[in-house]
C-alpha positions in Angstrom: -52.9 -25.5 -18.7 -51.3 -24.0 -15.6 -47.5 -24.0 -15.6 -45.4 -23.3 -12.5 -41.8 -22.3 -12.2 -40.3 -23.8 -9.1 -38.0 -22.1 -6.6 -34.7 -24.0 -6.3 -34.5 -25.6 -2.9 -31.6 -28.1 -3.2 -28.6 -27.4 -1.0 -26.1 -26.0 -2.0 -28.4 -23.4 -3.6 -28.6 -22.8 -7.3 -29.6 -19.4 -8.7 -30.6 -20.6 -12.1 -34.2 -20.7 -13.4 -35.9 -22.3 -16.4 -37.3 -19.0 -17.8 -36.2 -15.4 -17.3 -38.9 -12.7 -16.7 -38.8 -11.6 -20.4 -39.1 -15.2 -21.6 -42.1 -15.7 -19.3 -43.8 -12.7 -20.9 -43.0 -14.0 -24.4 -44.4 -17.4 -23.6 -47.7 -16.0 -22.3 -48.0 -13.9 -25.4 -47.3 -16.9 -27.7 -49.7 -19.2 -25.9 -52.7 -17.2 -24.5 -54.3 -20.4 -23.3 -51.8 -21.0 -20.6 -51.4 -19.5 -17.1 -47.9 -19.0 -15.8 -47.0 -18.8 -12.1 -43.5 -18.2 -10.6 -42.9 -19.5 -7.1 -41.4 -16.7 -4.9 -37.7 -17.0 -4.3 -35.0 -14.9 -2.6 -32.0 -16.7 -4.1 -33.0 -16.7 -7.8 -30.7 -14.7 -10.2 -33.8 -12.8 -11.2 -35.8 -10.9 -8.5 -39.5 -11.5 -7.9 -40.1 -7.9 -8.8 -38.5 -8.4 -12.3 -41.2 -10.9 -13.1 -44.0 -8.8 -11.5 -42.9 -5.8 -13.5 -43.6 -7.7 -16.7 -47.0 -9.0 -15.5 -45.9 -12.5 -14.5 -47.7 -13.9 -11.4 -45.5 -14.4 -8.3 -47.0 -16.9 -5.9 -45.9 -18.8 -2.8 -47.9 -22.0 -3.4 -48.0 -23.8 -6.8 -50.2 -26.8 -5.9 -52.9 -25.8 -8.4 -50.5 -25.9 -11.4 -50.5 -28.8 -13.8 -46.9 -28.8 -15.0 -44.0 -27.7 -12.8 -40.6 -26.7 -14.2 -37.3 -26.6 -12.2 -33.6 -27.1 -12.7 -32.1 -29.3 -9.9 -33.7 -32.1 -8.0 -36.8 -31.2 -6.0 -36.5 -32.1 -2.3 -38.7 -35.1 -1.5 -40.7 -33.2 1.1 -41.6 -30.5 -1.5 -42.9 -32.9 -4.1 -46.7 -32.6 -4.9 -48.5 -35.8 -5.7 -49.9 -36.5 -9.1 -48.3 -33.6 -10.9 -46.1 -33.4 -14.0 -42.5 -32.4 -13.2 -39.6 -31.4 -15.4 -36.1 -31.1 -13.9 -32.8 -32.9 -13.9 -33.5 -35.8 -11.6 -30.0 -37.4 -11.8 -31.5 -40.9 -11.5 -31.0 -42.2 -15.0 -27.5 -43.5 -14.3 -28.6 -45.1 -11.1 -27.1 -42.5 -8.8 -27.3 -43.9 -5.4 -27.9 -40.6 -3.6 -31.2 -40.1 -5.6 -32.7 -43.6 -5.2 -35.0 -42.3 -2.5 -36.1 -39.4 -4.8 -37.1 -41.9 -7.6 -39.0 -44.0 -5.0 -40.9 -40.9 -3.9 -41.8 -39.9 -7.4 -43.4 -43.3 -7.9 -45.1 -43.3 -4.5 -46.6 -39.9 -5.2 -47.7 -41.0 -8.7 -45.8 -38.1 -10.3 -45.1 -37.9 -14.0 -41.4 -37.3 -14.1 -40.0 -35.9 -17.4 -36.2 -35.6 -17.2 -34.6 -32.9 -19.4 -31.6 -35.2 -19.8 -33.8 -37.8 -21.5 -35.5 -35.5 -23.9 -34.1 -36.3 -27.4 -35.1 -35.7 -30.9 -35.9 -38.5 -33.3 -32.2 -38.8 -34.2 -31.3 -39.5 -30.6 -29.7 -36.1 -29.8 -30.3 -34.5 -26.5 -32.4 -31.3 -26.8 -31.7 -29.7 -23.4 -28.8 -29.1 -21.1 -26.4 -26.5 -19.8 -23.4 -28.0 -21.6 -22.7 -24.9 -23.7 -22.3 -22.7 -20.6 -20.3 -25.4 -18.8 -17.9 -25.2 -21.7 -17.8 -21.4 -21.8 -17.2 -21.0 -18.1 -14.9 -24.1 -17.8 -12.6 -22.8 -20.5 -12.4 -19.4 -18.7 -11.7 -21.1 -15.4 -8.9 -23.1 -17.1 -7.3 -19.9 -18.3 -7.8 -18.3 -14.9 -6.1 -21.4 -13.3 -3.1 -21.1 -15.6 -2.6 -17.5 -14.6 -2.5 -18.4 -10.9 -0.3 -21.5 -11.6 2.2 -19.6 -13.7 2.0 -16.2 -11.9 1.8 -14.5 -15.3 -1.6 -12.8 -14.9 -4.8 -12.7 -12.8 -8.5 -12.9 -13.9 -11.6 -12.2 -11.9 -13.5 -15.3 -10.9 -16.5 -15.8 -13.2 -19.0 -15.9 -10.3 -17.8 -12.4 -9.3 -18.8 -11.1 -12.8 -22.3 -9.8 -13.3 -22.6 -11.5 -16.6 -20.8 -13.2 -19.5 -19.9 -9.8 -21.0 -18.0 -8.8 -17.9 -16.3 -12.2 -17.7 -15.1 -12.0 -21.3 -13.8 -8.4 -20.7 -11.3 -10.0 -18.2 -9.6 -11.9 -21.1 -7.7 -8.7 -22.0 -5.5 -9.5 -19.0 -4.2 -12.8 -20.5 -0.4 -12.8 -20.7 0.8 -15.9 -22.4 4.3 -17.0 -23.4 3.9 -19.4 -26.3 1.7 -21.8 -24.4 -0.1 -24.7 -26.1 -3.6 -25.6 -25.2 -5.6 -28.8 -25.9 -9.4 -28.8 -26.0 -11.3 -32.0 -26.4 -14.9 -32.6 -27.6 -17.2 -31.2 -30.3 -20.6 -31.4 -28.5 -22.3 -28.6 -26.6 -19.5 -28.5 -24.0 -16.7 -28.6 -26.6 -18.4 -25.8 -28.7 -18.7 -23.7 -25.5 -15.0 -24.1 -24.9 -14.2 -22.9 -28.4 -16.4 -19.8 -27.9 -14.2 -18.7 -25.0 -10.8 -19.6 -26.6 -11.8 -17.7 -29.7 -13.1 -14.8 -27.7 -9.6 -14.7 -26.1 -8.2 -14.5 -29.6 -6.0 -17.6 -29.1 -4.9 -19.0 -32.5 -6.3 -22.4 -33.5 -3.9 -24.8 -35.2 -4.1 -28.3 -36.7 -3.1 -31.5 -35.0 0.0 -31.7 -37.1 1.0 -28.1 -36.4 0.4 -28.6 -32.7 2.7 -31.6 -32.5 5.4 -30.6 -34.9 5.8 -26.8 -34.9 6.7 -24.1 -32.4 5.0 -20.7 -32.3 5.6 -17.2 -31.1 2.2 -17.0 -29.5 -0.3 -19.1 -27.6 -2.2 -21.7 -29.7 -4.8 -24.3 -29.2 -5.9 -27.5 -30.9 -9.3 -29.1 -30.8 -9.2 -32.9 -30.6 -12.0 -35.4 -31.3 -12.3 -39.0 -30.1 -10.6 -40.4 -33.2 -7.6 -38.1 -32.7 -6.4 -39.5 -29.3 -7.6 -43.2 -29.6 -6.1 -45.8 -31.9 -7.0 -49.4 -32.7 -4.7 -51.8 -30.8 -3.9 -53.7 -34.0 -3.2 -50.5 -36.0 -6.3 -50.8 -38.2 -8.3 -47.8 -39.1 -10.4 -46.1 -36.5 -14.1 -47.0 -36.6 -16.4 -44.7 -34.7 -19.3 -47.1 -34.4 -16.9 -49.9 -33.2 -15.2 -47.6 -30.7 -18.5 -46.7 -29.0 -19.6 -50.3 -28.9 -16.3 -52.2 -28.4 -13.9 -49.7 -26.8 -11.7 -52.6 -25.6 -10.2 -52.8 -29.1 -8.7 -49.3 -28.6 -5.8 -47.7 -26.7 -5.2 -44.0 -25.9 -2.6 -42.1 -27.8 -3.3 -38.9 -25.9 0.3 -38.7 -24.7 1.3 -37.8 -28.3 -0.3 -34.4 -27.6 0.1 -34.2 -23.8 3.9 -34.0 -24.1 3.5 -30.8 -26.1 0.7 -29.1 -24.1 0.6 -26.7 -21.1 -3.1 -26.6 -20.6 -5.8 -29.2 -21.1 -9.5 -28.3 -21.2 -11.8 -31.3 -21.4 -15.2 -31.4 -23.2 -15.1 -34.9 -24.4 -17.6 -37.8 -24.2 -16.5 -40.7 -22.1 -18.2 -44.0 -21.5 -17.3 -47.0 -19.2 -14.7 -49.2 -20.8 -13.2 -46.5 -23.0 -9.4 -46.0 -22.8 -8.3 -43.4 -20.2 -6.8 -40.2 -21.6 -4.4 -39.7 -18.7 -3.4 -42.5 -16.4 -1.5 -42.2 -13.2 1.5 -43.6 -14.9 1.2 -41.1 -17.8 1.3 -38.2 -15.3 4.5 -39.5 -13.8 6.4 -39.6 -17.1 9.1 -36.9 -17.6 7.7 -36.0 -21.0 4.2 -35.2 -19.5 4.1 -31.5 -19.9 0.5 -30.5 -18.9 0.5 -28.0 -15.9 -3.3 -27.2 -15.8 -6.3 -29.5 -16.3 -9.7 -27.9 -16.5 -11.9 -31.0 -16.3 -15.3 -29.8 -17.3 -16.4 -33.4 -17.8 -15.5 -34.0 -14.2 -15.5 -37.8 -14.0 -13.9 -38.4 -10.6 -11.1 -41.1 -10.6 -11.9 -41.7 -14.2 -10.3 -41.0 -17.6 -8.3 -38.0 -16.3 -6.2 -39.5 -13.4 -5.4 -36.2 -11.8 -9.1 -35.5 -11.1 -9.5 -37.1 -7.7 -12.4 -35.0 -6.5 -14.8 -32.3 -7.6 -14.2 -28.7 -6.4 -16.5 -25.8 -5.5 -17.2 -22.5 -7.2 -15.7 -20.6 -4.2 -12.6 -22.8 -4.2 -12.2 -24.2 -7.7 -8.6 -25.3 -7.8 -6.6 -28.0 -6.1 -3.3 -29.7 -6.9 -2.5 -33.3 -7.9 1.0 -34.6 -7.2 1.8 -37.3 -9.8 4.5 -38.8 -7.6 2.5 -39.2 -4.4 -0.8 -39.5 -6.3 -2.4 -37.3 -3.7 -3.6 -33.7 -3.3 -0.9 -31.0 -3.0 -0.3 -27.3 -3.3 -1.2 -26.5 -6.9 1.4 -23.7 -7.2 4.3 -26.1 -6.5 6.5 -27.2 -9.5 5.6 -30.6 -10.8 2.1 -30.5 -9.3 -0.8 -30.4 -11.7 -3.4 -27.6 -11.1 -6.9 -29.1 -11.4 -10.1 -27.2 -11.9 -13.0 -29.6 -11.4 -16.1 -27.6 -10.6 -19.1 -29.7 -11.4 -21.7 -27.0 -11.6 -20.0 -24.5 -13.8 -23.1 -22.9 -15.4 -24.1 -21.7 -12.0 -21.2 -19.2 -12.1 -23.1 -17.2 -14.7 -26.7 -18.0 -13.7 -28.5 -15.2 -15.7 -26.7 -16.0 -19.0 -27.0 -19.8 -18.6 -30.7 -19.5 -17.6 -31.5 -17.3 -20.6 -29.7 -19.7 -22.9 -31.6 -22.7 -21.4 -34.9 -20.8 -21.5 -34.5 -20.0 -25.2 -34.1 -23.7 -25.9 -37.3 -24.5 -23.9 -39.3 -22.0 -25.8 -38.1 -23.3 -29.1 -38.1 -27.0 -28.5 -40.1 -28.0 -25.4 -43.3 -25.9 -25.3 -44.4 -26.8 -28.8 -44.3 -30.4 -27.6 -46.2 -29.7 -24.4 -48.8 -27.4 -25.9 -49.1 -28.3 -29.6 -48.2 -31.7 -31.0 -45.7 -34.3 -30.1 -46.0 -36.7 -33.1 -42.6 -38.3 -32.3 -43.6 -39.0 -28.7 -40.5 -37.2 -27.5 -42.0 -36.3 -24.1 -43.4 -39.8 -23.6 -40.0 -41.3 -24.3 -38.4 -39.0 -21.8 -40.9 -39.8 -19.0 -39.2 -41.9 -16.3 -42.3 -42.7 -14.4 -46.0 -42.1 -14.4 -49.0 -43.4 -12.4 -46.8 -45.0 -9.8 -44.7 -47.1 -12.1 -41.6 -46.9 -14.3 -42.1 -46.3 -18.0 -40.9 -48.9 -20.5 -37.8 -47.0 -21.5 -36.7 -46.9 -17.9 -37.5 -50.4 -16.8 -33.8 -50.9 -16.4 -34.0 -48.8 -13.2 -36.2 -51.5 -11.5 -33.3 -53.2 -9.6 -31.8 -49.8 -8.7 -35.3 -48.7 -7.4 -35.5 -51.8 -5.3 -32.1 -51.2 -3.8 -30.2 -53.9 -5.7 
């Protein structure tokens, strides 16, 4: 099998890569039957020479490869017919801006395996950049609070050469008894906790967070059942909440009135109660000054997130009274960090983390055995048609 590593061509550019030079070398040693080719790139976080120094082939054309690995969507003009591709296609949720991409994948009879759809037999996703979204998102939340409060300054993550340099910046934190909420316990949520713990911020229980005062900064981690309650007061049922969220209301204000910083890593689905509504943000007891919305659902469950932001300009202000954008340093204006491609701020670290996961969980399925049909179940289309698991995309594909 010939495997090709694609150069990232989507605009704005992304420096990430599926496999680092060292990981390519390990993969070749582990599977002598494969040939590995890396498409030349001048924007990748690893230089072509770093691959060549380890004996990895750098090529311009990859048309003779069987399987092609990338990160972001491949431009339609660059797609090669009748190949197997793996990347994040962003078509599974019927994203309008990628309908033409899905149509091209079918027209070119490409086998499209989407990382987002690759799940184990228990239904858990195997691949993603959620951990580094959480790591960087939490850091950006702390950075934003320093600028909002004027208490300290941190170097932007994308100006740091790696995670180690970014985390060294945390020594500059200068808190004054602030309280921080972190939501979620998936990959993103766990990444958030890594940064907060690296910052040596004390973790407290829900009860302590709401009822006690502290002489230091503290944080609490909240799960879905902590900030949602059944309308009739009955016990929370997780299965019911995910399937019939209309029976539930948000009680997030119980925590928001005590918090200064909110870092999101939660799961949200259509129909679930909003955590922060426009009306909540107007209330006098609403105390949150900074929202780092890693989940980044625009005009969704976090009302102050009215647009995504860019790595180079990550912060904007939301004025709860006018419900419009405003200067984030003004009193009463919520500072919002809503970068939607956070792992790109630390491209080497996030790429290496992703690559380790590929080596452990993907290549055994591609090159050895896939008894649970994991790859097949994650294949959106093949031989010019949608696969059964993705038949629901038919109307979307046809423009309906």
